[in-house]
VEXDREN-2710 file (C-alpha; in Angstrom, 1 decimal):
% VEXDREN-2710
k/r/px/py/pz
1/UNK/111.6/-70.9/-85.7
2/UNK/111.7/-73.6/-84.0
3/UNK/109.3/-76.2/-82.4
4/UNK/110.9/-76.3/-78.5
5/UNK/110.7/-71.9/-79.3
6/UNK/107.2/-72.0/-79.9
7/UNK/106.7/-74.6/-77.0
8/UNK/108.0/-71.4/-74.4
9/UNK/106.5/-68.0/-75.9
10/UNK/103.0/-68.3/-74.0
11/UNK/99.9/-67.8/-76.6
12/UNK/98.3/-63.9/-76.2
13/UNK/95.0/-65.1/-75.9
14/UNK/95.4/-67.9/-73.8
15/UNK/96.6/-66.0/-71.5
16/UNK/93.6/-62.8/-70.9
17/UNK/91.1/-65.6/-71.1
18/UNK/93.2/-66.9/-67.3
19/UNK/93.3/-63.4/-66.0
20/UNK/89.6/-62.4/-66.7
21/UNK/88.4/-66.2/-64.6
22/UNK/90.6/-64.5/-61.7
23/UNK/88.9/-61.3/-62.0
24/UNK/85.5/-62.9/-62.1
25/UNK/86.6/-65.0/-59.3
26/UNK/86.6/-61.9/-57.2
27/UNK/84.3/-59.8/-58.5
28/UNK/81.3/-62.5/-57.1
29/UNK/83.4/-63.0/-54.0
30/UNK/83.1/-59.1/-53.0
31/UNK/79.5/-59.5/-54.5
32/UNK/78.7/-61.8/-52.7
33/UNK/80.8/-60.6/-49.5
34/UNK/78.2/-57.6/-50.6
35/UNK/75.8/-58.8/-50.2
36/UNK/75.9/-60.9/-46.8
37/UNK/76.6/-57.2/-44.8
38/UNK/74.4/-55.6/-46.4
39/UNK/71.8/-58.6/-45.2
40/UNK/73.2/-58.3/-42.1
41/UNK/72.9/-55.2/-41.7
42/UNK/69.0/-55.8/-42.8
43/UNK/68.2/-57.7/-40.9
44/UNK/69.2/-55.8/-37.9
45/UNK/67.4/-53.2/-39.5
46/UNK/64.4/-55.9/-39.5
47/UNK/64.8/-56.7/-36.0
48/UNK/65.5/-53.1/-34.8
49/UNK/62.2/-52.2/-35.7
50/UNK/59.8/-55.0/-34.5
51/UNK/61.7/-54.1/-31.2
52/UNK/60.5/-50.6/-31.1
53/UNK/57.8/-51.6/-32.6
54/UNK/56.8/-53.7/-30.4
55/UNK/58.2/-50.5/-27.4
56/UNK/56.0/-48.0/-29.2
57/UNK/53.2/-51.2/-28.2
58/UNK/53.3/-51.7/-24.8
59/UNK/54.2/-48.1/-23.8
60/UNK/51.4/-45.9/-23.0
61/UNK/50.1/-43.4/-25.3
62/UNK/50.8/-39.4/-24.6
63/UNK/48.3/-37.9/-23.0
64/UNK/46.0/-35.9/-26.2
65/UNK/47.1/-32.1/-25.9
66/UNK/43.8/-30.1/-25.7
67/UNK/42.8/-27.5/-28.2
68/UNK/41.7/-24.1/-27.3
69/UNK/39.1/-23.3/-29.7
70/UNK/38.9/-19.2/-31.1
71/UNK/37.9/-16.7/-28.9
72/UNK/34.9/-15.1/-30.0
73/UNK/35.3/-11.6/-30.1
74/UNK/31.8/-10.9/-29.9
75/UNK/30.4/-10.4/-26.3
76/UNK/26.4/-10.2/-24.6
77/UNK/26.3/-8.0/-22.0
78/UNK/23.3/-8.2/-19.3
79/UNK/23.1/-4.5/-17.6
80/UNK/20.9/-4.8/-14.6
81/UNK/20.1/-1.1/-13.8
82/UNK/20.3/-0.5/-10.5
83/UNK/19.5/2.4/-8.2
84/UNK/21.3/5.9/-9.3
85/UNK/22.2/3.7/-12.6
86/UNK/22.5/6.4/-15.7
87/UNK/23.8/4.7/-19.6
88/UNK/26.7/6.6/-19.0
89/UNK/27.5/5.5/-15.9
90/UNK/26.7/1.8/-17.5
91/UNK/28.9/2.1/-20.2
92/UNK/31.3/3.4/-18.3
93/UNK/32.0/0.5/-16.1
94/UNK/31.4/-2.0/-18.1
95/UNK/34.0/0.0/-21.2
96/UNK/31.5/0.3/-23.6
97/UNK/31.8/3.1/-26.3
98/UNK/30.2/6.4/-24.7
99/UNK/30.9/7.9/-29.2
100/UNK/27.9/5.1/-29.6
101/UNK/25.8/5.9/-26.8
102/UNK/26.3/9.6/-27.9
103/UNK/25.3/8.3/-31.4
104/UNK/22.5/5.9/-30.4
105/UNK/20.5/8.8/-28.1
106/UNK/20.4/11.1/-30.9
107/UNK/17.7/8.8/-32.8
108/UNK/14.0/9.8/-31.6
109/UNK/13.3/5.9/-30.6
110/UNK/16.3/5.1/-28.9
111/UNK/16.2/8.8/-27.3
112/UNK/12.0/7.5/-26.2
113/UNK/12.5/4.4/-24.5
114/UNK/16.2/4.7/-22.8
115/UNK/16.3/8.5/-21.9
116/UNK/14.4/7.4/-18.2
117/UNK/16.0/3.9/-16.1
118/UNK/14.1/2.5/-13.4
119/UNK/15.7/0.0/-11.1
120/UNK/15.5/-3.1/-12.1
121/UNK/15.1/-2.2/-15.3
122/UNK/17.8/-4.6/-17.5
123/UNK/20.1/-4.0/-21.2
124/UNK/21.4/-6.7/-23.2
125/UNK/24.3/-5.5/-25.1
126/UNK/26.3/-6.9/-28.0
127/UNK/29.6/-5.4/-29.1
128/UNK/32.8/-6.4/-30.0
129/UNK/35.4/-5.0/-28.1
130/UNK/33.4/-2.3/-26.2
131/UNK/31.7/-1.5/-30.6
132/UNK/28.0/-1.5/-30.2
133/UNK/26.3/-4.2/-32.5
134/UNK/23.3/-4.2/-31.0
135/UNK/21.4/-2.8/-27.5
136/UNK/17.7/-4.2/-26.8
137/UNK/15.2/-3.3/-24.3
138/UNK/12.5/-4.9/-23.6
139/UNK/9.5/-2.8/-23.1
140/UNK/6.4/-4.8/-22.2
141/UNK/5.8/-8.9/-22.1
142/UNK/4.9/-7.6/-25.6
143/UNK/7.6/-5.5/-27.6
144/UNK/11.2/-4.6/-27.4
145/UNK/13.4/-1.5/-28.5
146/UNK/15.9/-3.1/-30.6
147/UNK/19.2/-1.3/-31.8
148/UNK/21.7/-2.4/-34.5
149/UNK/24.4/-1.8/-36.0
150/UNK/24.7/-1.5/-40.4
151/UNK/27.5/-0.3/-41.3
152/UNK/28.4/2.9/-39.6
153/UNK/25.4/4.0/-38.1
154/UNK/22.6/2.1/-36.1
155/UNK/19.1/1.6/-36.7
156/UNK/16.0/2.2/-33.9
157/UNK/12.8/-0.1/-33.6
158/UNK/10.5/-1.0/-31.4
159/UNK/9.3/-5.1/-32.6
160/UNK/6.6/-7.0/-30.8
161/UNK/8.0/-10.1/-29.4
162/UNK/6.2/-13.4/-30.5
163/UNK/3.6/-14.5/-27.3
164/UNK/1.9/-17.8/-27.1
165/UNK/-1.5/-17.3/-25.6
166/UNK/-3.0/-20.9/-23.6
167/UNK/-6.4/-20.8/-22.3
168/UNK/-7.1/-21.0/-18.9
169/UNK/-9.4/-21.7/-16.5
170/UNK/-10.5/-20.8/-12.7
171/UNK/-12.7/-20.5/-10.1
172/UNK/-13.7/-20.1/-6.3
173/UNK/-15.6/-19.2/-3.5
174/UNK/-15.2/-16.3/-1.1
175/UNK/-15.1/-17.7/2.1
176/UNK/-13.2/-14.4/4.5
177/UNK/-12.5/-12.0/0.8
178/UNK/-12.5/-11.8/-2.6
179/UNK/-8.5/-11.3/-2.4
180/UNK/-7.9/-14.9/-0.1
181/UNK/-10.6/-16.8/-2.5
182/UNK/-8.5/-15.5/-5.2
183/UNK/-4.7/-16.5/-4.1
184/UNK/-6.7/-20.2/-2.9
185/UNK/-7.3/-20.2/-6.8
186/UNK/-4.3/-19.4/-8.0
187/UNK/-5.0/-16.2/-9.4
188/UNK/-2.8/-13.6/-9.4
189/UNK/-4.5/-10.1/-7.7
190/UNK/-3.9/-8.2/-11.6
191/UNK/-6.8/-10.5/-12.7
192/UNK/-9.7/-11.3/-10.0
193/UNK/-9.1/-6.8/-9.8
194/UNK/-9.7/-7.2/-13.6
195/UNK/-12.6/-9.4/-12.7
196/UNK/-14.4/-7.2/-10.7
197/UNK/-13.7/-3.7/-13.0
198/UNK/-16.1/-6.1/-15.6
199/UNK/-18.7/-5.9/-13.3
200/UNK/-18.1/-3.5/-11.0
201/UNK/-21.2/-1.6/-12.9
202/UNK/-24.0/-4.4/-11.8
203/UNK/-21.7/-5.4/-8.2
204/UNK/-19.9/-3.3/-5.4
205/UNK/-17.2/-4.7/-4.5
206/UNK/-17.0/-2.5/-1.2
207/UNK/-19.7/-3.0/-0.2
208/UNK/-22.3/-6.6/-1.6
209/UNK/-19.7/-9.0/-1.4
210/UNK/-19.4/-11.9/0.8
211/UNK/-18.9/-15.1/1.8
212/UNK/-20.4/-18.1/-0.2
213/UNK/-20.2/-15.6/-3.5
214/UNK/-18.1/-17.9/-6.2
215/UNK/-16.1/-17.0/-9.1
216/UNK/-15.3/-18.0/-12.2
217/UNK/-13.2/-16.8/-14.9
218/UNK/-11.7/-18.2/-18.6
219/UNK/-8.4/-16.6/-19.0
220/UNK/-5.3/-16.0/-21.3
221/UNK/-1.1/-17.0/-20.6
222/UNK/1.0/-15.5/-21.8
223/UNK/3.6/-17.6/-22.4
224/UNK/7.5/-17.4/-24.3
225/UNK/10.6/-20.2/-24.9
226/UNK/8.3/-22.0/-22.1
227/UNK/8.8/-19.0/-19.3
228/UNK/4.6/-17.6/-18.6
229/UNK/5.2/-14.4/-19.0
230/UNK/1.7/-13.5/-17.3
231/UNK/-1.8/-12.6/-17.8
232/UNK/-3.5/-11.8/-20.4
233/UNK/-6.8/-10.8/-21.3
234/UNK/-10.5/-11.8/-19.1
235/UNK/-11.7/-14.1/-22.2
236/UNK/-15.5/-14.6/-20.0
237/UNK/-16.7/-14.5/-16.4
238/UNK/-19.3/-15.2/-13.7
239/UNK/-19.6/-14.1/-10.3
240/UNK/-21.9/-16.2/-8.0
241/UNK/-23.1/-12.9/-6.3
242/UNK/-25.8/-13.1/-2.6
243/UNK/-27.4/-15.9/-5.3
244/UNK/-28.0/-13.6/-8.1
245/UNK/-25.4/-15.0/-11.2
246/UNK/-23.7/-12.3/-13.7
247/UNK/-21.6/-13.5/-17.2
248/UNK/-19.7/-11.8/-18.5
249/UNK/-18.2/-13.2/-21.9
250/UNK/-15.2/-10.3/-24.1
251/UNK/-16.2/-9.7/-27.7
252/UNK/-14.1/-8.3/-30.2
253/UNK/-15.9/-5.4/-33.0
254/UNK/-15.6/-5.2/-36.5
255/UNK/-13.1/-2.4/-35.4
256/UNK/-10.7/-4.1/-33.6
257/UNK/-12.6/-2.9/-30.0
258/UNK/-13.2/-5.0/-27.3
259/UNK/-16.3/-4.9/-24.4
260/UNK/-17.9/-7.4/-22.8
261/UNK/-21.3/-8.9/-23.1
262/UNK/-23.6/-10.8/-21.0
263/UNK/-24.5/-13.5/-22.4
264/UNK/-26.9/-12.3/-24.8
265/UNK/-25.4/-10.3/-26.4
266/UNK/-26.5/-6.8/-23.8
267/UNK/-23.4/-4.8/-22.9
268/UNK/-21.4/-5.0/-19.1
269/UNK/-20.8/-1.5/-19.8
270/UNK/-23.3/1.0/-18.6
271/UNK/-22.9/5.0/-18.4
272/UNK/-22.0/5.0/-14.1
273/UNK/-20.1/3.0/-12.3
274/UNK/-21.4/2.2/-9.6
275/UNK/-17.9/3.2/-7.2
276/UNK/-15.1/5.4/-8.7
277/UNK/-12.7/3.7/-7.1
278/UNK/-11.5/0.6/-6.2
279/UNK/-11.4/-1.3/-3.4
280/UNK/-11.7/0.5/0.0
281/UNK/-15.1/0.3/2.4
282/UNK/-17.4/3.0/2.8
283/UNK/-17.8/5.0/5.2
284/UNK/-21.0/6.6/5.1
285/UNK/-23.8/5.8/3.2
286/UNK/-26.5/8.3/1.1
287/UNK/-28.1/9.9/4.0
288/UNK/-30.4/12.5/4.6
289/UNK/-30.4/13.1/8.2
290/UNK/-27.1/11.6/9.1
291/UNK/-25.2/14.2/12.1
292/UNK/-21.9/15.6/10.7
293/UNK/-19.4/14.2/12.7
294/UNK/-17.4/18.1/13.1
295/UNK/-20.6/20.7/12.5
296/UNK/-22.7/18.2/15.2
297/UNK/-26.4/19.0/13.2
298/UNK/-28.3/17.1/11.4
299/UNK/-27.1/17.3/8.5
300/UNK/-27.9/15.2/5.4
301/UNK/-25.4/13.2/4.0
302/UNK/-25.8/13.3/-0.3
303/UNK/-23.8/11.4/-0.8
304/UNK/-21.4/8.1/-0.4
305/UNK/-18.3/8.3/1.6
306/UNK/-15.3/5.7/0.6
307/UNK/-12.0/5.1/3.2
308/UNK/-9.4/5.0/1.7
309/UNK/-6.1/6.1/2.2
310/UNK/-3.9/9.3/0.5
311/UNK/-3.5/9.5/-2.3
312/UNK/-5.6/7.0/-3.8
313/UNK/-6.9/7.5/-7.6
314/UNK/-10.2/8.4/-8.2
315/UNK/-11.5/7.9/-11.8
316/UNK/-14.3/9.7/-13.9
317/UNK/-17.3/7.2/-13.3
318/UNK/-19.3/8.1/-16.7
319/UNK/-18.1/9.6/-19.7
320/UNK/-18.5/13.8/-19.1
321/UNK/-17.3/17.3/-19.3
322/UNK/-15.2/18.9/-16.1
323/UNK/-18.2/21.7/-15.7
324/UNK/-16.2/22.7/-11.9
325/UNK/-12.4/22.2/-10.8
326/UNK/-11.4/24.2/-7.4
327/UNK/-12.1/24.9/-3.9
328/UNK/-15.8/24.1/-2.5
329/UNK/-16.4/25.3/1.1
330/UNK/-16.6/22.0/3.3
331/UNK/-16.3/19.6/0.2
332/UNK/-12.2/20.9/-0.2
333/UNK/-11.2/20.1/-3.7
334/UNK/-13.6/19.5/-5.7
335/UNK/-15.1/18.2/-9.3
336/UNK/-17.9/18.6/-10.9
337/UNK/-18.7/16.4/-14.3
338/UNK/-21.3/17.0/-16.8
339/UNK/-22.7/13.9/-18.5
340/UNK/-25.4/12.8/-20.3
341/UNK/-29.1/12.8/-19.7
342/UNK/-28.5/15.9/-17.4
343/UNK/-26.2/14.0/-14.2
344/UNK/-24.2/15.5/-12.6
345/UNK/-21.3/13.8/-10.5
346/UNK/-19.1/15.3/-7.4
347/UNK/-15.4/13.8/-6.2
348/UNK/-14.7/16.2/-2.7
349/UNK/-12.3/16.3/-0.2
350/UNK/-9.4/15.3/-3.3
351/UNK/-5.5/15.6/-2.2
352/UNK/-4.8/17.3/-5.8
353/UNK/-6.8/17.3/-8.8
354/UNK/-5.6/14.7/-12.0
355/UNK/-4.7/16.3/-15.5
356/UNK/-8.0/17.1/-16.5
357/UNK/-8.9/21.1/-16.7
358/UNK/-12.4/23.4/-16.5
359/UNK/-14.2/21.6/-19.8
360/UNK/-11.5/18.9/-20.4
361/UNK/-13.7/16.3/-21.9
362/UNK/-13.3/13.4/-19.3
363/UNK/-13.9/9.3/-19.9
364/UNK/-14.7/6.9/-17.8
365/UNK/-12.4/5.2/-15.7
366/UNK/-9.9/8.4/-16.0
367/UNK/-8.4/9.4/-13.3
368/UNK/-9.5/12.5/-12.5
369/UNK/-8.0/13.6/-8.7
370/UNK/-6.7/11.5/-5.6
371/UNK/-8.2/11.2/-2.3
372/UNK/-6.7/13.3/0.3
373/UNK/-9.1/15.6/3.8
374/UNK/-9.5/18.2/2.5
375/UNK/-12.5/21.0/3.6
376/UNK/-14.9/19.2/6.9
377/UNK/-13.1/15.8/7.0
378/UNK/-12.2/13.9/9.6
379/UNK/-9.9/11.6/8.0
380/UNK/-8.8/10.6/3.5
381/UNK/-12.0/10.1/2.2
382/UNK/-13.3/10.1/-1.0
383/UNK/-17.4/11.9/-1.0
384/UNK/-19.0/10.9/-4.1
385/UNK/-22.3/12.7/-5.2
386/UNK/-25.0/11.1/-8.4
387/UNK/-27.4/13.8/-9.2
388/UNK/-30.6/13.7/-11.8
389/UNK/-32.0/16.8/-13.3
390/UNK/-30.3/18.4/-9.8
391/UNK/-32.3/15.6/-7.3
392/UNK/-29.8/13.8/-5.4
393/UNK/-30.1/9.8/-6.1
394/UNK/-28.5/7.3/-3.7
395/UNK/-25.1/6.3/-6.2
396/UNK/-25.4/2.6/-4.9
397/UNK/-28.6/2.2/-5.8
398/UNK/-30.0/4.3/-8.5
399/UNK/-30.7/2.4/-12.1
400/UNK/-27.9/2.9/-14.6
401/UNK/-28.7/3.1/-18.4
402/UNK/-27.5/0.9/-20.6
403/UNK/-25.2/1.1/-23.5
404/UNK/-26.6/-0.2/-26.8
405/UNK/-26.8/-3.8/-27.0
406/UNK/-25.5/-5.9/-30.2
407/UNK/-28.0/-6.3/-33.1
408/UNK/-28.7/-8.4/-36.1
409/UNK/-25.3/-10.4/-37.9
410/UNK/-23.0/-8.7/-35.0
411/UNK/-25.3/-10.7/-32.2
412/UNK/-24.8/-13.8/-34.7
413/UNK/-21.2/-13.9/-34.7
414/UNK/-21.6/-13.0/-30.7
415/UNK/-22.9/-15.4/-29.6
416/UNK/-21.1/-18.4/-31.9
417/UNK/-17.5/-17.0/-30.2
418/UNK/-19.5/-16.9/-26.6
419/UNK/-20.9/-20.6/-26.5
420/UNK/-17.1/-22.7/-26.3
421/UNK/-16.8/-20.2/-23.6
422/UNK/-20.3/-20.4/-21.6
423/UNK/-19.6/-23.8/-21.6
424/UNK/-16.1/-23.7/-20.3
425/UNK/-17.8/-21.7/-17.1
426/UNK/-20.4/-24.4/-17.3
427/UNK/-17.8/-27.0/-16.3
428/UNK/-16.6/-24.7/-13.8
429/UNK/-19.3/-24.0/-11.8
430/UNK/-20.3/-27.3/-12.1
431/UNK/-17.4/-28.5/-10.1
432/UNK/-17.7/-25.4/-7.4
433/UNK/-21.6/-26.3/-7.2
434/UNK/-20.9/-30.2/-6.7
435/UNK/-18.1/-29.1/-4.0
436/UNK/-20.8/-26.7/-1.7
437/UNK/-21.5/-28.5/1.3
438/UNK/-25.6/-29.7/1.8
439/UNK/-27.7/-27.8/3.8
440/UNK/-29.2/-30.5/3.9
441/UNK/-27.5/-32.8/5.4
442/UNK/-26.5/-30.7/7.6
443/UNK/-29.5/-30.8/9.5
444/UNK/-29.4/-34.0/9.9
END
């Protein structure tokens, strides 16, 4: 091959390198273009992202949606008994299971306290779709009936409810009546009646109470969950009656029996009370020469007549035994009790008798009959007689025998427990004395 031919033929290695450089240039250009396009798109995306974010920030947030809490299927009902209601009607009216009711009433305890319902009673029932889970009925301020489901059966029991006992003091002076004085002192009628019963052995609250008499009482108030439920026991009381002072302190013996004693341990309880029924008025006193209102003749009135509405309970004035129960001439329906010490008491003109039959033992305070107007009576009243060794005595003035006093270590324990109560009473009576008008000043 001559030299000129060799110049015309290209060299293989040189031609390949030229095409490679051209390809690389094209690839580089393409990459730049792709990068520019990608960068532009990314820039637009970032810009759009900022724009959307700014718009979202400037717009108000959508209102929150309340999510309802899950519904508890267990419901509690308070069923108040109205006149004519029965347990069955109450359950049907509130779609409660009468099958469950039938099972509950098979329980002795539940049946005892649910068989009789009175208007105003309240039953608290927890149920699940009508199926009874629990039923409560408050029996008094201290106890309640509780019926609970235990698997496939029910259990019933009477449980004690916790009470808070607060010691409270009150005092008052009688101007027109004992009840008005109690109301002024913010003492309930029930409480002042309890005070009267404590002193009933020494004071005839029908005849002996008058203007100027005073009382002071230390008692318990019963509370639960910040709500006053009522009044508890009288812990101590004092009564000023016509210048005579009577004091009573409550003391619980070792056998858990409570009684009232004077400050020196003498029992307030006598063998008899002065009057065998609560507050009334004396329509006729003991009078051996009284003219009979129906017979119009001089006929000894050997007892005391207590005027009272028909149906007023008559109570045994002392422990004893029924030795007569029936119709007794002008006395009408009559009960006679035999007591210790050869003492008998008679209760006449009764409208009906109590549950004590002939030969029955009775305790002081037991209801033995009810005031009426049977026999020779012009209006409802109780005729009451007190006899000793067959001799009629005036029930209002006869000296009544005492019960046994406290002695020895029991008396020592009583005095220790009585001391703070007596101090409280003294503080109250001192306040009353300070508020009494001074007659010497008034006379000037």
